C-alpha positions, 0 to 999 in steps of 0.5 A: 509551508507554501500552498503549492508545496504542500499540494505536491506533497499531498499528490505525492504522498497519495501516488505512493497509494498508486504506485503501491496497488501497481507494483502488488498488482505486477508482483514486482516485489523487488520495486517495493523500496519505491513506496516502503521506508527501509525500516517500514513496520507493517500491521496487518490482520496477518501479523506485522512484519518489519523492515524492508526484507521482510515485507518483500519475502512475505509479499512473495510467500503470499503469491498463489500461482494463475492467481492475480490481484487487483488493488484499487484505492479511494477516499484518499486522505492525506495530513502533512506536518513537516517532513511526516504525514498521515494518510488513509485509505479505503482499498477494494482487493479483486483476485482473480485467474486470467479470463475469469470474475473474481473468486474473491474480494476484500474490502479493507481500510489502510492507515499509514505514516509516510517520512519525506527521504532523500529519495522522496517520500516514503511510507514507514508504518501502515495498519491494514485492518480488514472490513470486510472479503467475500469468497465466491 
């Protein structure tokens, strides 16, 4: 694979983390298909989710009236192998209400598999591990 194509793939996969953060923070759950594959499997401290419909339903259920989030990803590492890739990132999530400092903060480790689709790269499997949480 030419270096330019590999660099483009890595950037597109890293962008999935930013797009995911934005859609979560903006509660645009119906846009999950722009990040996740139809057959997504999510492994998290809250259990397992299978398929895009189940993920979207879960995101809607988890929404708390008057509470907002800010997801921040860092240390994103991507390893591309043809039409599949492994990616990891650290994630900080701040939970807050309008005009107030965060009342809860969590640090997570995210590891995922991404696959190339006709619509671009999509996350097909993700493991979310809670490293810590702090509540005020």
